[in-house]
N, C-alpha and C positions, 0 to 999 in steps of 0.2 A: 568604527566597526559596524558592518552591515547586520541587519536583524532579519531572521527567518522565523516564521510561525509554522509549527508542524503539528497539525491535528493528527492524533493517532501515532505520535512519535515514539511512544513506549513499546510499540510492537516490534515484530521480527524485522521488517524492512526499515521501519523508522529508526531503530537503533543504529543500523548500519549507515543510514544517511546522516544521522547526527554525528557519528564518529568521524565521517569524512569532512563534513562541513565545519566541525569544531577545529580540525587541523588547518582549515582555511581562514580561521579567526572570525567566523561568523558568531554573532550572539544568537542563541537559539531559544525560543520560547515554546514550551510544550503544553498547550491547554489540554485538560482532561476532565471528564465528568464523573467517572467512577474511579475508585481508589486504584492506584498503580503501585505495585510492590517493589518496582525496580528504580525508584527515584534516586537512591544513592548511586546506583550503577550508571544511570544516565548522566548525572553530574560529573562522574569521574572521567567521562569522555572529553571533558574540556577543563579549562582553568576555573578557579573559584569565581562564581557569579556569571560564567559564560553560558551555562545551560540552566534554564529556569522552568521547572514544571509549575503550572498554574491551574488551580481548581476553578471550574466554572459550572454554572447550572444550565444556561442557554446562551445562544448567540446574541441575545438582547442584553446580556450583562455588560455593564460599563467597561469592565476590565478587557473584554473581548474587543470592543470598539477601540479602546486605547491601543492595544497591541497591534491591531490591524493598521491603525493610523501610522504607527511608528515602524512598521515592517517594510522591508524591501520586496519581499515575496512571501507567498503563502503556499504551503503544501498540505494537501488533505489525504491522509491514509485511513481516516476513520471509516469503518464500515461494520456491517453485521453479516454473518454467514447463514444464520437461521432466524426465522421469525419466532418470537415468543410472545407471551401475553402482553408484555409492556413494550415490545419492540417490533416494528414492522419495516419492510423494505421501503415502503412509501415514505414513512416518517424519518427513519434513521439514515436512509441513503438519499432519496430524491429531495424531500423537504429540507433536510439539513443543508445539502449543497445549494439548493435554491436560495435559502436564507443567507448562506455565506456569500454567494454571488451578489445578491441584492445589497448586502452590507458593504462589500467591496466597491460596488458601483456608487453607493452613497458617499463613500470616503474618497476614492480615487480609482476611476475605471481603468487606469493604465497599470495598476498593480498586476503582477504576474501570479497566476494561480496554477499550481500543479495538482492534477486529479488522478488518482490511481484507479484504473479500470481493469480490464483483462482481455486476453485474446478472444476473438470470435464474438464480441459484444454486438448484439443486434436486437432491435425491437421486435423482430420476428422469432426470437428465440422461444423455445418451449419452457425455459426457466423464468419464473416470475422475478427472481432476483436480477437476472441478466437484463430483463426488459426494463427494470427501473434504473439500472446502471446506464443503459443505452439512452434512456430518456434524460438522465442527468448529464451525460456527455453533451447531448444536443443543447440543453439549456445553457450549459457553461460556454460552449462555442458560439452560440447565438447572441450572448449578452455581454461577454467580456472581449477585450481586444488583444490581450496577451495571455495565452493559456498553453499549457503542456499537458496533454492527456497521455498518461503512461499505461500501456497495455502489456504487462509482462506475461510470459508463459508460466508454467508451474515453477515456482521459486524454490530453490533448494539451498541448503546451508545448515549450519548448526541451529537446532531447535525449530526447523521449518515445519509447517503444518502437514505437508505432504508425507515426508518420511516419518515424522513422529507419529502419524496415524497408521502408516503401513507396518512399521517395525514390530509393534506389539502383536499385530495379526500374524506376522511371519513367525514370531517366537512361540505363539501359543495355539496356532491353528494348523491342523494337518493339511487342509485343502485351502488354497488361496483363490478367491474369486477373481475372474478377469472381466474387464469391460468389453462387451461385444465379443468379437472373435479373438481379442488379445493382440490384434495387429495394428490397432490405432497408433498413429505416429505421435510421439511427444518430443519436444525440444526444451528440456528443463533449462532454466537460466540460474546462474549462481547469484546469490543475493548481493554480494559485493559488486558484481558487474552492474546491477541495477543502481546501486548507490553511486557508482562511478559515472554512470550515464547521467544521472540527475545532477551530479557535480559539474559535469561538462556542459550540460544545457544551461545551468546557472552561470557558469563562468563565461560562456560564449555570448550570453545575453541575447538569445534568439527572441525576437519580437514576433507578434502575430499569433495565430492559432495553429497549433501543431499536434499531431498524433504520432507517438513513438511506440512501435511494437518491438518488444525486447524478447529475444529467444537465445538459447544456447547454440553452440556450433555443432553439437552432435544430436542425431535423431535416434530415438529408441521406440520400439513397440512396447506396449504394456508387458508383453511376455518377456522380451529381452531385458527390460528394466527390472522386472520381478526376479529374473534369473540372476541379474547382477547383484541385487540386494541380498538374495539368498547366499550367494558366494561370499559376499562381504561378511555376512553373519555366520558363515560356516554351517549353514543349514541345508537340508535337502527337502524339497517340497514337490508335490504333484501340481503341475500347472495345467 
């Protein structure tokens, strides 16, 4: 049985990847630093003992070194969306991934690392978070020989961050804010399509450094997307 390590596996995208890989008979290790409430749900995606959540403090822990050694590939979905007093983009995104890459190199430089990024990532971005993600991408590609950088568009599906944030606004606000003119084009991608793409990349065993940009087949402006959500909710709003 092949072993996959998935950092951030308890999240929205991670759960869908776990569900697919479990059906392919992978043994899945899910390291976590803060308590996760859905451990029983994660385990139910596979057979007894197939999916194992593991508590760790830092990448220097012996348990992390052990599971990296026995893994066939590593997936990192771990990230933060906002800086807080104890969490920064530099430490939680760049430094974490730098340490992970360095650990992989010390064990076996040929191991395959999947890193989840986002569309439009650039060091010239006005977003501080995006700049650190771009810097992370560069460090990963420059130092490992087998990498898959996944750049998804807005990810949609049950319990996604995008719609779960918008729906309460639609329900309780009379006026809905638009970004820019409201004509900015979006190509949302369904979460299971992302999981399927990861499954294919793993099964095809693509070697080398690759970047995959994942988008849906349909384009929406913010205005048309908001209109669609309103119709689904049976609401009328001024856009």
